[in-house]
N, CA, C and O atoms as a GROMACS GRO file, in nm:
protein
  604
    1UNK      N    1  -1.456  27.377  -9.466
    1UNK     CA    2  -1.526  27.334  -9.582
    1UNK      C    3  -1.621  27.223  -9.547
    1UNK      O    4  -1.605  27.147  -9.451
    2UNK      N    5  -1.714  27.219  -9.624
    2UNK     CA    6  -1.823  27.127  -9.598
    2UNK      C    7  -1.783  26.983  -9.628
    2UNK      O    8  -1.826  26.891  -9.559
    3UNK      N    9  -1.704  26.963  -9.728
    3UNK     CA   10  -1.664  26.829  -9.769
    3UNK      C   11  -1.572  26.766  -9.666
    3UNK      O   12  -1.586  26.647  -9.636
    4UNK      N   13  -1.479  26.843  -9.612
    4UNK     CA   14  -1.385  26.788  -9.515
    4UNK      C   15  -1.447  26.777  -9.376
    4UNK      O   16  -1.395  26.705  -9.290
    5UNK      N   17  -1.555  26.845  -9.352
    5UNK     CA   18  -1.622  26.837  -9.222
    5UNK      C   19  -1.715  26.717  -9.215
    5UNK      O   20  -1.763  26.683  -9.106
    6UNK      N   21  -1.741  26.652  -9.325
    6UNK     CA   22  -1.837  26.542  -9.326
    6UNK      C   23  -1.775  26.418  -9.267
    6UNK      O   24  -1.654  26.408  -9.247
    7UNK      N   25  -1.861  26.325  -9.242
    7UNK     CA   26  -1.822  26.197  -9.184
    7UNK      C   27  -1.731  26.123  -9.285
    7UNK      O   28  -1.759  26.129  -9.405
    8UNK      N   29  -1.623  26.053  -9.240
    8UNK     CA   30  -1.532  25.986  -9.333
    8UNK      C   31  -1.602  25.876  -9.412
    8UNK      O   32  -1.566  25.852  -9.527
    9UNK      N   33  -1.699  25.809  -9.357
    9UNK     CA   34  -1.770  25.703  -9.430
    9UNK      C   35  -1.848  25.766  -9.545
    9UNK      O   36  -1.854  25.710  -9.655
   10UNK      N   37  -1.906  25.879  -9.520
   10UNK     CA   38  -1.980  25.948  -9.624
   10UNK      C   39  -1.883  25.993  -9.733
   10UNK      O   40  -1.912  25.984  -9.852
   11UNK      N   41  -1.769  26.042  -9.689
   11UNK     CA   42  -1.669  26.087  -9.785
   11UNK      C   43  -1.622  25.971  -9.871
   11UNK      O   44  -1.609  25.983  -9.993
   12UNK      N   45  -1.597  25.858  -9.806
   12UNK     CA   46  -1.554  25.740  -9.883
   12UNK      C   47  -1.668  25.690  -9.972
   12UNK      O   48  -1.640  25.642 -10.081
   13UNK      N   49  -1.786  25.700  -9.931
   13UNK     CA   50  -1.901  25.661 -10.013
   13UNK      C   51  -1.910  25.748 -10.137
   13UNK      O   52  -1.943  25.699 -10.246
   14UNK      N   53  -1.881  25.880 -10.120
   14UNK     CA   54  -1.883  25.972 -10.233
   14UNK      C   55  -1.771  25.938 -10.332
   14UNK      O   56  -1.793  25.940 -10.453
   15UNK      N   57  -1.652  25.907 -10.280
   15UNK     CA   58  -1.539  25.872 -10.367
   15UNK      C   59  -1.571  25.744 -10.444
   15UNK      O   60  -1.544  25.736 -10.564
   16UNK      N   61  -1.628  25.644 -10.377
   16UNK     CA   62  -1.664  25.519 -10.443
   16UNK      C   63  -1.771  25.544 -10.549
   16UNK      O   64  -1.765  25.486 -10.657
   17UNK      N   65  -1.868  25.630 -10.520
   17UNK     CA   66  -1.973  25.662 -10.616
   17UNK      C   67  -1.914  25.730 -10.739
   17UNK      O   68  -1.953  25.700 -10.852
   18UNK      N   69  -1.820  25.823 -10.718
   18UNK     CA   70  -1.756  25.892 -10.831
   18UNK      C   71  -1.678  25.792 -10.916
   18UNK      O   72  -1.684  25.796 -11.038
   19UNK      N   73  -1.605  25.703 -10.851
   19UNK     CA   74  -1.529  25.600 -10.924
   19UNK      C   75  -1.625  25.510 -11.000
   19UNK      O   76  -1.598  25.472 -11.114
   20UNK      N   77  -1.736  25.475 -10.938
   20UNK     CA   78  -1.835  25.389 -11.003
   20UNK      C   79  -1.891  25.459 -11.126
   20UNK      O   80  -1.911  25.395 -11.230
   21UNK      N   81  -1.917  25.589 -11.116
   21UNK     CA   82  -1.968  25.664 -11.232
   21UNK      C   83  -1.863  25.668 -11.341
   21UNK      O   84  -1.894  25.651 -11.459
   22UNK      N   85  -1.735  25.692 -11.303
   22UNK     CA   86  -1.628  25.696 -11.403
   22UNK      C   87  -1.610  25.561 -11.473
   22UNK      O   88  -1.576  25.558 -11.591
   23UNK      N   89  -1.632  25.452 -11.404
   23UNK     CA   90  -1.623  25.318 -11.464
   23UNK      C   91  -1.749  25.289 -11.546
   23UNK      O   92  -1.741  25.223 -11.649
   24UNK      N   93  -1.863  25.336 -11.501
   24UNK     CA   94  -1.990  25.307 -11.568
   24UNK      C   95  -2.001  25.379 -11.702
   24UNK      O   96  -2.062  25.326 -11.795
   25UNK      N   97  -1.942  25.498 -11.714
   25UNK     CA   98  -1.952  25.574 -11.840
   25UNK      C   99  -1.884  25.497 -11.954
   25UNK      O  100  -1.948  25.478 -12.057
   26UNK      N  101  -1.757  25.450 -11.942
   26UNK     CA  102  -1.699  25.371 -12.052
   26UNK      C  103  -1.774  25.240 -12.075
   26UNK      O  104  -1.784  25.193 -12.189
   27UNK      N  105  -1.827  25.181 -11.968
   27UNK     CA  106  -1.905  25.057 -11.984
   27UNK      C  107  -2.030  25.085 -12.064
   27UNK      O  108  -2.070  25.003 -12.148
   28UNK      N  109  -2.093  25.199 -12.040
   28UNK     CA  110  -2.214  25.235 -12.115
   28UNK      C  111  -2.179  25.261 -12.262
   28UNK      O  112  -2.251  25.220 -12.352
   29UNK      N  113  -2.066  25.330 -12.283
   29UNK     CA  114  -2.022  25.356 -12.421
   29UNK      C  115  -1.994  25.223 -12.492
   29UNK      O  116  -2.033  25.205 -12.607
   30UNK      N  117  -1.927  25.131 -12.423
   30UNK     CA  118  -1.898  24.999 -12.481
   30UNK      C  119  -2.027  24.924 -12.510
   30UNK      O  120  -2.037  24.856 -12.612
   31UNK      N  121  -2.125  24.937 -12.421
   31UNK     CA  122  -2.253  24.869 -12.443
   31UNK      C  123  -2.324  24.926 -12.565
   31UNK      O  124  -2.384  24.851 -12.642
   32UNK      N  125  -2.317  25.059 -12.584
   32UNK     CA  126  -2.380  25.121 -12.702
   32UNK      C  127  -2.310  25.074 -12.830
   32UNK      O  128  -2.375  25.044 -12.930
   33UNK      N  129  -2.176  25.069 -12.828
   33UNK     CA  130  -2.101  25.022 -12.945
   33UNK      C  131  -2.133  24.876 -12.974
   33UNK      O  132  -2.148  24.837 -13.090
   34UNK      N  133  -2.142  24.794 -12.869
   34UNK     CA  134  -2.176  24.652 -12.887
   34UNK      C  135  -2.314  24.639 -12.949
   34UNK      O  136  -2.335  24.553 -13.034
   35UNK      N  137  -2.407  24.722 -12.908
   35UNK     CA  138  -2.542  24.719 -12.965
   35UNK      C  139  -2.538  24.760 -13.111
   35UNK      O  140  -2.605  24.700 -13.195
   36UNK      N  141  -2.459  24.862 -13.142
   36UNK     CA  142  -2.447  24.907 -13.281
   36UNK      C  143  -2.390  24.795 -13.369
   36UNK      O  144  -2.444  24.768 -13.476
   37UNK      N  145  -2.283  24.730 -13.324
   37UNK     CA  146  -2.224  24.622 -13.402
   37UNK      C  147  -2.314  24.500 -13.406
   37UNK      O  148  -2.314  24.426 -13.505
   38UNK      N  149  -2.390  24.478 -13.302
   38UNK     CA  150  -2.483  24.365 -13.300
   38UNK      C  151  -2.593  24.386 -13.403
   38UNK      O  152  -2.638  24.291 -13.468
   39UNK      N  153  -2.637  24.512 -13.419
   39UNK     CA  154  -2.738  24.541 -13.520
   39UNK      C  155  -2.682  24.519 -13.660
   39UNK      O  156  -2.754  24.476 -13.750
   40UNK      N  157  -2.552  24.549 -13.679
   40UNK     CA  158  -2.490  24.534 -13.810
   40UNK      C  159  -2.448  24.390 -13.838
   40UNK      O  160  -2.413  24.358 -13.952
   41UNK      N  161  -2.450  24.303 -13.740
   41UNK     CA  162  -2.408  24.165 -13.758
   41UNK      C  163  -2.509  24.092 -13.846
   41UNK      O  164  -2.627  24.126 -13.847
   42UNK      N  165  -2.462  23.991 -13.919
   42UNK     CA  166  -2.552  23.917 -14.007
   42UNK      C  167  -2.660  23.843 -13.927
   42UNK      O  168  -2.637  23.793 -13.816
   43UNK      N  169  -2.776  23.839 -13.988
   43UNK     CA  170  -2.887  23.770 -13.925
   43UNK      C  171  -2.910  23.638 -13.998
   43UNK      O  172  -2.837  23.606 -14.092
   44UNK      N  173  -3.008  23.563 -13.956
   44UNK     CA  174  -3.041  23.437 -14.022
   44UNK      C  175  -3.085  23.462 -14.166
   44UNK      O  176  -3.055  23.382 -14.254
   45UNK      N  177  -3.156  23.572 -14.189
   45UNK     CA  178  -3.197  23.606 -14.327
   45UNK      C  179  -3.075  23.636 -14.413
   45UNK      O  180  -3.068  23.595 -14.529
   46UNK      N  181  -2.979  23.708 -14.354
   46UNK     CA  182  -2.856  23.737 -14.429
   46UNK      C  183  -2.782  23.609 -14.462
   46UNK      O  184  -2.729  23.594 -14.572
   47UNK      N  185  -2.777  23.519 -14.368
   47UNK     CA  186  -2.709  23.392 -14.389
   47UNK      C  187  -2.776  23.313 -14.501
   47UNK      O  188  -2.708  23.253 -14.585
   48UNK      N  189  -2.908  23.312 -14.503
   48UNK     CA  190  -2.982  23.241 -14.609
   48UNK      C  191  -2.953  23.306 -14.745
   48UNK      O  192  -2.936  23.235 -14.844
   49UNK      N  193  -2.949  23.438 -14.750
   49UNK     CA  194  -2.920  23.509 -14.875
   49UNK      C  195  -2.778  23.477 -14.922
   49UNK      O  196  -2.754  23.454 -15.041
   50UNK      N  197  -2.684  23.474 -14.827
   50UNK     CA  198  -2.545  23.444 -14.862
   50UNK      C  199  -2.533  23.301 -14.913
   50UNK      O  200  -2.461  23.275 -15.009
   51UNK      N  201  -2.602  23.206 -14.849
   51UNK     CA  202  -2.597  23.067 -14.894
   51UNK      C  203  -2.657  23.055 -15.034
   51UNK      O  204  -2.607  22.978 -15.116
   52UNK      N  205  -2.764  23.129 -15.061
   52UNK     CA  206  -2.825  23.128 -15.195
   52UNK      C  207  -2.728  23.183 -15.299
   52UNK      O  208  -2.714  23.127 -15.408
   53UNK      N  209  -2.661  23.293 -15.265
   53UNK     CA  210  -2.562  23.351 -15.357
   53UNK      C  211  -2.448  23.253 -15.381
   53UNK      O  212  -2.400  23.239 -15.494
   54UNK      N  213  -2.404  23.187 -15.275
   54UNK     CA  214  -2.296  23.090 -15.288
   54UNK      C  215  -2.338  22.974 -15.378
   54UNK      O  216  -2.259  22.929 -15.461
   55UNK      N  217  -2.460  22.928 -15.363
   55UNK     CA  218  -2.510  22.819 -15.447
   55UNK      C  219  -2.516  22.863 -15.594
   55UNK      O  220  -2.474  22.789 -15.683
   56UNK      N  221  -2.570  22.983 -15.619
   56UNK     CA  222  -2.577  23.032 -15.757
   56UNK      C  223  -2.436  23.049 -15.816
   56UNK      O  224  -2.413  23.018 -15.933
   57UNK      N  225  -2.343  23.098 -15.735
   57UNK     CA  226  -2.206  23.114 -15.782
   57UNK      C  227  -2.144  22.978 -15.814
   57UNK      O  228  -2.074  22.964 -15.914
   58UNK      N  229  -2.169  22.881 -15.730
   58UNK     CA  230  -2.117  22.746 -15.753
   58UNK      C  231  -2.173  22.688 -15.882
   58UNK      O  232  -2.100  22.628 -15.961
   59UNK      N  233  -2.304  22.706 -15.905
   59UNK     CA  234  -2.366  22.657 -16.029
   59UNK      C  235  -2.306  22.729 -16.150
   59UNK      O  236  -2.281  22.668 -16.254
   60UNK      N  237  -2.284  22.859 -16.135
   60UNK     CA  238  -2.226  22.936 -16.245
   60UNK      C  239  -2.084  22.886 -16.274
   60UNK      O  240  -2.045  22.875 -16.390
   61UNK      N  241  -2.007  22.856 -16.169
   61UNK     CA  242  -1.871  22.806 -16.188
   61UNK      C  243  -1.871  22.672 -16.260
   61UNK      O  244  -1.782  22.645 -16.341
   62UNK      N  245  -1.968  22.589 -16.230
   62UNK     CA  246  -1.979  22.460 -16.301
   62UNK      C  247  -2.002  22.485 -16.450
   62UNK      O  248  -1.942  22.418 -16.534
   63UNK      N  249  -2.088  22.580 -16.481
   63UNK     CA  250  -2.111  22.616 -16.622
   63UNK      C  251  -1.985  22.670 -16.687
   63UNK      O  252  -1.956  22.639 -16.803
   64UNK      N  253  -1.911  22.750 -16.613
   64UNK     CA  254  -1.785  22.804 -16.666
   64UNK      C  255  -1.686  22.691 -16.690
   64UNK      O  256  -1.613  22.693 -16.790
   65UNK      N  257  -1.682  22.592 -16.600
   65UNK     CA  258  -1.591  22.479 -16.618
   65UNK      C  259  -1.626  22.402 -16.745
   65UNK      O  260  -1.537  22.360 -16.819
   66UNK      N  261  -1.756  22.383 -16.771
   66UNK     CA  262  -1.799  22.312 -16.892
   66UNK      C  263  -1.758  22.393 -17.015
   66UNK      O  264  -1.706  22.337 -17.112
   67UNK      N  265  -1.781  22.525 -17.011
   67UNK     CA  266  -1.742  22.610 -17.123
   67UNK      C  267  -1.591  22.607 -17.144
   67UNK      O  268  -1.543  22.604 -17.258
   68UNK      N  269  -1.517  22.609 -17.035
   68UNK     CA  270  -1.371  22.606 -17.044
   68UNK      C  271  -1.323  22.474 -17.106
   68UNK      O  272  -1.231  22.474 -17.188
   69UNK      N  273  -1.384  22.363 -17.068
   69UNK     CA  274  -1.347  22.234 -17.125
   69UNK      C  275  -1.376  22.233 -17.276
   69UNK      O  276  -1.296  22.182 -17.354
   70UNK      N  277  -1.490  22.290 -17.315
   70UNK     CA  278  -1.525  22.297 -17.458
   70UNK      C  279  -1.424  22.384 -17.532
   70UNK      O  280  -1.380  22.350 -17.642
   71UNK      N  281  -1.387  22.496 -17.472
   71UNK     CA  282  -1.290  22.587 -17.535
   71UNK      C  283  -1.154  22.520 -17.547
   71UNK      O  284  -1.086  22.534 -17.648
   72UNK      N  285  -1.114  22.446 -17.443
   72UNK     CA  286  -0.986  22.375 -17.449
   72UNK      C  287  -0.987  22.271 -17.561
   72UNK      O  288  -0.888  22.254 -17.631
   73UNK      N  289  -1.099  22.201 -17.577
   73UNK     CA  290  -1.110  22.105 -17.687
   73UNK      C  291  -1.101  22.174 -17.821
   73UNK      O  292  -1.032  22.126 -17.912
   74UNK      N  293  -1.170  22.287 -17.835
   74UNK     CA  294  -1.163  22.362 -17.960
   74UNK      C  295  -1.022  22.414 -17.986
   74UNK      O  296  -0.976  22.416 -18.100
   75UNK      N  297  -0.955  22.454 -17.879
   75UNK     CA  298  -0.818  22.506 -17.894
   75UNK      C  299  -0.726  22.395 -17.941
   75UNK      O  300  -0.640  22.418 -18.027
   76UNK      N  301  -0.743  22.275 -17.886
   76UNK     CA  302  -0.659  22.163 -17.929
   76UNK      C  303  -0.683  22.132 -18.076
   76UNK      O  304  -0.588  22.109 -18.152
   77UNK      N  305  -0.810  22.130 -18.117
   77UNK     CA  306  -0.843  22.103 -18.258
   77UNK      C  307  -0.787  22.212 -18.347
   77UNK      O  308  -0.730  22.184 -18.453
   78UNK      N  309  -0.802  22.337 -18.304
   78UNK     CA  310  -0.751  22.449 -18.382
   78UNK      C  311  -0.600  22.444 -18.392
   78UNK      O  312  -0.543  22.472 -18.497
   79UNK      N  313  -0.534  22.408 -18.283
   79UNK     CA  314  -0.388  22.398 -18.283
   79UNK      C  315  -0.342  22.290 -18.381
   79UNK      O  316  -0.246  22.310 -18.456
   80UNK      N  317  -0.410  22.177 -18.380
   80UNK     CA  318  -0.374  22.069 -18.472
   80UNK      C  319  -0.397  22.114 -18.617
   80UNK      O  320  -0.314  22.087 -18.704
   81UNK      N  321  -0.508  22.181 -18.641
   81UNK     CA  322  -0.537  22.231 -18.776
   81UNK      C  323  -0.432  22.334 -18.818
   81UNK      O  324  -0.387  22.335 -18.933
   82UNK      N  325  -0.393  22.418 -18.726
   82UNK     CA  326  -0.291  22.520 -18.754
   82UNK      C  327  -0.159  22.454 -18.791
   82UNK      O  328  -0.090  22.499 -18.883
   83UNK      N  329  -0.122  22.347 -18.721
   83UNK     CA  330   0.003  22.276 -18.755
   83UNK      C  331  -0.006  22.216 -18.895
   83UNK      O  332   0.092  22.218 -18.970
   84UNK      N  333  -0.124  22.161 -18.931
   84UNK     CA  334  -0.142  22.108 -19.066
   84UNK      C  335  -0.130  22.218 -19.170
   84UNK      O  336  -0.068  22.199 -19.275
   85UNK      N  337  -0.189  22.333 -19.141
   85UNK     CA  338  -0.180  22.446 -19.234
   85UNK      C  339  -0.035  22.492 -19.248
   85UNK      O  340   0.010  22.520 -19.359
   86UNK      N  341   0.037  22.498 -19.136
   86UNK     CA  342   0.178  22.538 -19.142
   86UNK      C  343   0.258  22.440 -19.228
   86UNK      O  344   0.342  22.482 -19.308
   87UNK      N  345   0.232  22.310 -19.212
   87UNK     CA  346   0.304  22.210 -19.292
   87UNK      C  347   0.271  22.228 -19.440
   87UNK      O  348   0.360  22.219 -19.525
   88UNK      N  349   0.143  22.252 -19.472
   88UNK     CA  350   0.104  22.272 -19.612
   88UNK      C  351   0.168  22.398 -19.669
   88UNK      O  352   0.213  22.399 -19.783
   89UNK      N  353   0.172  22.504 -19.591
   89UNK     CA  354   0.235  22.629 -19.637
   89UNK      C  355   0.383  22.605 -19.662
   89UNK      O  356   0.439  22.656 -19.759
   90UNK      N  357   0.448  22.528 -19.575
   90UNK     CA  358   0.590  22.499 -19.593
   90UNK      C  359   0.612  22.420 -19.722
   90UNK      O  360   0.708  22.446 -19.795
   91UNK      N  361   0.523  22.323 -19.750
   91UNK     CA  362   0.535  22.246 -19.875
   91UNK      C  363   0.515  22.336 -19.997
   91UNK      O  364   0.589  22.325 -20.095
   92UNK      N  365   0.417  22.424 -19.990
   92UNK     CA  366   0.392  22.515 -20.101
   92UNK      C  367   0.510  22.610 -20.120
   92UNK      O  368   0.552  22.636 -20.233
   93UNK      N  369   0.565  22.660 -20.009
   93UNK     CA  370   0.682  22.747 -20.018
   93UNK      C  371   0.799  22.674 -20.083
   93UNK      O  372   0.871  22.731 -20.165
   94UNK      N  373   0.818  22.548 -20.046
   94UNK     CA  374   0.927  22.469 -20.103
   94UNK      C  375   0.906  22.452 -20.254
   94UNK      O  376   1.001  22.467 -20.332
   95UNK      N  377   0.784  22.421 -20.294
   95UNK     CA  378   0.755  22.406 -20.438
   95UNK      C  379   0.774  22.537 -20.513
   95UNK      O  380   0.829  22.540 -20.623
   96UNK      N  381   0.729  22.646 -20.452
   96UNK     CA  382   0.747  22.776 -20.518
   96UNK      C  383   0.894  22.810 -20.532
   96UNK      O  384   0.935  22.866 -20.634
   97UNK      N  385   0.974  22.778 -20.431
   97UNK     CA  386   1.118  22.804 -20.440
   97UNK      C  387   1.180  22.721 -20.552
   97UNK      O  388   1.263  22.772 -20.627
   98UNK      N  389   1.140  22.594 -20.563
   98UNK     CA  390   1.192  22.509 -20.671
   98UNK      C  391   1.154  22.567 -20.807
   98UNK      O  392   1.236  22.573 -20.898
   99UNK      N  393   1.027  22.609 -20.819
   99UNK     CA  394   0.983  22.666 -20.946
   99UNK      C  395   1.058  22.795 -20.979
   99UNK      O  396   1.096  22.818 -21.094
  100UNK      N  397   1.080  22.879 -20.876
  100UNK     CA  398   1.156  23.002 -20.900
  100UNK      C  399   1.299  22.970 -20.943
  100UNK      O  400   1.353  23.035 -21.033
  101UNK      N  401   1.360  22.870 -20.879
  101UNK     CA  402   1.496  22.832 -20.916
  101UNK      C  403   1.501  22.781 -21.060
  101UNK      O  404   1.590  22.818 -21.137
  102UNK      N  405   1.405  22.699 -21.095
  102UNK     CA  406   1.400  22.647 -21.233
  102UNK      C  407   1.380  22.761 -21.332
  102UNK      O  408   1.447  22.766 -21.434
  103UNK      N  409   1.288  22.852 -21.302
  103UNK     CA  410   1.264  22.965 -21.392
  103UNK      C  411   1.388  23.053 -21.402
  103UNK      O  412   1.421  23.103 -21.509
  104UNK      N  413   1.455  23.073 -21.289
  104UNK     CA  414   1.577  23.154 -21.291
  104UNK      C  415   1.684  23.088 -21.376
  104UNK      O  416   1.753  23.156 -21.452
  105UNK      N  417   1.700  22.956 -21.365
  105UNK     CA  418   1.799  22.884 -21.446
  105UNK      C  419   1.763  22.894 -21.594
  105UNK      O  420   1.849  22.917 -21.679
  106UNK      N  421   1.635  22.877 -21.624
  106UNK     CA  422   1.591  22.886 -21.764
  106UNK      C  423   1.615  23.027 -21.820
  106UNK      O  424   1.658  23.042 -21.934
  107UNK      N  425   1.588  23.128 -21.739
  107UNK     CA  426   1.609  23.265 -21.782
  107UNK      C  427   1.758  23.290 -21.807
  107UNK      O  428   1.797  23.350 -21.908
  108UNK      N  429   1.841  23.243 -21.713
  108UNK     CA  430   1.985  23.261 -21.730
  108UNK      C  431   2.035  23.182 -21.851
  108UNK      O  432   2.122  23.228 -21.925
  109UNK      N  433   1.979  23.062 -21.869
  109UNK     CA  434   2.022  22.980 -21.983
  109UNK      C  435   1.980  23.043 -22.115
  109UNK      O  436   2.051  23.032 -22.215
  110UNK      N  437   1.866  23.110 -22.115
  110UNK     CA  438   1.821  23.173 -22.240
  110UNK      C  439   1.909  23.292 -22.277
  110UNK      O  440   1.912  23.331 -22.394
  111UNK      N  441   1.979  23.349 -22.182
  111UNK     CA  442   2.069  23.461 -22.212
  111UNK      C  443   2.208  23.416 -22.254
  111UNK      O  444   2.288  23.497 -22.300
  112UNK      N  445   2.236  23.288 -22.240
  112UNK     CA  446   2.369  23.236 -22.275
  112UNK      C  447   2.362  23.179 -22.417
  112UNK      O  448   2.274  23.100 -22.450
  113UNK      N  449   2.455  23.220 -22.497
  113UNK     CA  450   2.464  23.170 -22.634
  113UNK      C  451   2.593  23.092 -22.646
  113UNK      O  452   2.701  23.141 -22.610
  114UNK      N  453   2.583  22.970 -22.696
  114UNK     CA  454   2.700  22.884 -22.711
  114UNK      C  455   2.723  22.859 -22.860
  114UNK      O  456   2.630  22.825 -22.934
  115UNK      N  457   2.844  22.876 -22.902
  115UNK     CA  458   2.880  22.847 -23.040
  115UNK      C  459   2.980  22.732 -23.039
  115UNK      O  460   3.078  22.735 -22.964
  116UNK      N  461   2.956  22.632 -23.121
  116UNK     CA  462   3.047  22.516 -23.129
  116UNK      C  463   3.100  22.507 -23.271
  116UNK      O  464   3.024  22.514 -23.367
  117UNK      N  465   3.230  22.492 -23.284
  117UNK     CA  466   3.294  22.478 -23.415
  117UNK      C  467   3.401  22.370 -23.404
  117UNK      O  468   3.464  22.354 -23.300
  118UNK      N  469   3.420  22.299 -23.510
  118UNK     CA  470   3.524  22.199 -23.508
  118UNK      C  471   3.546  22.136 -23.645
  118UNK      O  472   3.463  22.150 -23.735
  119UNK      N  473   3.657  22.068 -23.660
  119UNK     CA  474   3.692  22.000 -23.783
  119UNK      C  475   3.736  21.859 -23.747
  119UNK      O  476   3.790  21.834 -23.639
  120UNK      N  477   3.711  21.769 -23.842
  120UNK     CA  478   3.760  21.634 -23.820
  120UNK      C  479   3.817  21.585 -23.952
  120UNK      O  480   3.757  21.599 -24.059
  121UNK      N  481   3.931  21.531 -23.940
  121UNK     CA  482   3.995  21.474 -24.060
  121UNK      C  483   4.041  21.334 -24.026
  121UNK      O  484   4.128  21.315 -23.940
  122UNK      N  485   3.984  21.238 -24.091
  122UNK     CA  486   4.024  21.100 -24.068
  122UNK      C  487   3.974  21.048 -23.934
  122UNK      O  488   3.863  21.079 -23.891
  123UNK      N  489   4.059  20.967 -23.869
  123UNK     CA  490   4.023  20.907 -23.741
  123UNK      C  491   4.070  20.991 -23.622
  123UNK      O  492   4.084  20.938 -23.512
  124UNK      N  493   4.094  21.114 -23.642
  124UNK     CA  494   4.141  21.202 -23.536
  124UNK      C  495   4.020  21.241 -23.450
  124UNK      O  496   3.912  21.267 -23.504
  125UNK      N  497   4.035  21.244 -23.318
  125UNK     CA  498   3.921  21.284 -23.233
  125UNK      C  499   3.872  21.423 -23.273
  125UNK      O  500   3.949  21.512 -23.310
  126UNK      N  501   3.746  21.438 -23.263
  126UNK     CA  502   3.680  21.562 -23.303
  126UNK      C  503   3.704  21.667 -23.196
  126UNK      O  504   3.669  21.648 -23.080
  127UNK      N  505   3.764  21.777 -23.235
  127UNK     CA  506   3.794  21.884 -23.141
  127UNK      C  507   3.685  21.989 -23.153
  127UNK      O  508   3.655  22.038 -23.262
  128UNK      N  509   3.626  22.024 -23.039
  128UNK     CA  510   3.517  22.122 -23.037
  128UNK      C  511   3.560  22.239 -22.949
  128UNK      O  512   3.609  22.220 -22.838
  129UNK      N  513   3.542  22.358 -22.999
  129UNK     CA  514   3.570  22.480 -22.922
  129UNK      C  515   3.435  22.543 -22.885
  129UNK      O  516   3.352  22.569 -22.972
  130UNK      N  517   3.415  22.567 -22.758
  130UNK     CA  518   3.292  22.630 -22.711
  130UNK      C  519   3.324  22.771 -22.665
  130UNK      O  520   3.422  22.793 -22.594
  131UNK      N  521   3.243  22.866 -22.706
  131UNK     CA  522   3.263  23.003 -22.660
  131UNK      C  523   3.130  23.058 -22.611
  131UNK      O  524   3.025  23.033 -22.670
  132UNK      N  525   3.136  23.133 -22.500
  132UNK     CA  526   3.017  23.191 -22.439
  132UNK      C  527   3.018  23.341 -22.462
  132UNK      O  528   3.122  23.406 -22.449
  133UNK      N  529   2.903  23.396 -22.494
  133UNK     CA  530   2.893  23.540 -22.512
  133UNK      C  531   2.882  23.613 -22.378
  133UNK      O  532   2.924  23.728 -22.366
  134UNK      N  533   2.825  23.547 -22.278
  134UNK     CA  534   2.808  23.608 -22.145
  134UNK      C  535   2.923  23.560 -22.057
  134UNK      O  536   2.933  23.442 -22.025
  135UNK      N  537   3.011  23.653 -22.018
  135UNK     CA  538   3.129  23.615 -21.941
  135UNK      C  539   3.095  23.578 -21.796
  135UNK      O  540   3.177  23.516 -21.728
  136UNK      N  541   2.976  23.616 -21.749
  136UNK     CA  542   2.939  23.581 -21.612
  136UNK      C  543   2.888  23.438 -21.601
  136UNK      O  544   2.873  23.387 -21.490
  137UNK      N  545   2.862  23.373 -21.713
  137UNK     CA  546   2.812  23.234 -21.712
  137UNK      C  547   2.930  23.139 -21.720
  137UNK      O  548   3.036  23.172 -21.775
  138UNK      N  549   2.910  23.021 -21.665
  138UNK     CA  550   3.012  22.917 -21.675
  138UNK      C  551   2.944  22.785 -21.702
  138UNK      O  552   2.832  22.761 -21.656
  139UNK      N  553   3.011  22.700 -21.776
  139UNK     CA  554   2.955  22.569 -21.810
  139UNK      C  555   2.983  22.473 -21.695
  139UNK      O  556   3.096  22.461 -21.647
  140UNK      N  557   2.878  22.407 -21.652
  140UNK     CA  558   2.897  22.308 -21.547
  140UNK      C  559   2.877  22.167 -21.599
  140UNK      O  560   2.922  22.070 -21.538
  141UNK      N  561   2.809  22.156 -21.712
  141UNK     CA  562   2.779  22.023 -21.765
  141UNK      C  563   2.761  22.036 -21.916
  141UNK      O  564   2.689  22.123 -21.964
  142UNK      N  565   2.825  21.949 -21.989
  142UNK     CA  566   2.812  21.949 -22.136
  142UNK      C  567   2.780  21.807 -22.176
  142UNK      O  568   2.852  21.714 -22.141
  143UNK      N  569   2.672  21.791 -22.251
  143UNK     CA  570   2.634  21.659 -22.303
  143UNK      C  571   2.657  21.660 -22.454
  143UNK      O  572   2.621  21.755 -22.523
  144UNK      N  573   2.716  21.556 -22.502
  144UNK     CA  574   2.744  21.545 -22.645
  144UNK      C  575   2.659  21.434 -22.703
  144UNK      O  576   2.649  21.325 -22.647
  145UNK      N  577   2.598  21.464 -22.816
  145UNK     CA  578   2.515  21.366 -22.888
  145UNK      C  579   2.576  21.345 -23.025
  145UNK      O  580   2.636  21.436 -23.082
  146UNK      N  581   2.561  21.228 -23.075
  146UNK     CA  582   2.609  21.200 -23.210
  146UNK      C  583   2.497  21.238 -23.306
  146UNK      O  584   2.394  21.170 -23.315
  147UNK      N  585   2.518  21.342 -23.374
  147UNK     CA  586   2.421  21.385 -23.474
  147UNK      C  587   2.496  21.396 -23.606
  147UNK      O  588   2.601  21.460 -23.615
  148UNK      N  589   2.444  21.335 -23.704
  148UNK     CA  590   2.506  21.340 -23.836
  148UNK      C  591   2.417  21.426 -23.923
  148UNK      O  592   2.298  21.398 -23.940
  149UNK      N  593   2.476  21.528 -23.976
  149UNK     CA  594   2.403  21.618 -24.065
  149UNK      C  595   2.467  21.604 -24.204
  149UNK      O  596   2.586  21.628 -24.221
  150UNK      N  597   2.391  21.568 -24.297
  150UNK     CA  598   2.440  21.553 -24.433
  150UNK      C  599   2.391  21.672 -24.515
  150UNK      O  600   2.274  21.708 -24.513
  151UNK      N  601   2.483  21.729 -24.584
  151UNK     CA  602   2.447  21.843 -24.671
  151UNK      C  603   2.425  21.800 -24.810
  151UNK      O  604   2.393  21.882 -24.896
   0.00000   0.00000   0.00000
C-alpha cells in the first residue's frame, strides 16, 4: 500500500494534519457561535435605550407612589367616616328598638281590660279586686290614686 510505504515522517505529518483538522472544525464552529452571540449581545445603543426605559419606569413608579399615598389618605378618611356611619346606624337601631318595644307594650296594654270593684264601710281598708280578661297578661305594677267621685 502506498500509505505504509511512505516515509514515517510524512506519515506522522499526515496524522498531525488530520488531528489538526479535527480540532479546527469544532474551533471554527465555536467561533461561528461566538460571532452569532456577539451579534445578539447588547450594544451601546441598546444600553442607552434600556437606561431610558429604566428612567421612565422610575419616574412612573414615583407617580404611582404619590397616587398610592393619596389613596391611602382617602382610605383612612373613608374608614373613619364609615365608623361614624356605623355608630350612627347603631344609635338609630337602638332608638327604633326602643320605639318598637314601647309600641308593642302599648298594643298589648290596649288589649288588656282591667275591672276594679270594691266596697268600703267605715274605717276598714278598701278592698279592690282586679280581674283581667286576657289570661296571657300579668300585672307587674299597679298604681293607686285617691280619686273621689261624688254621685
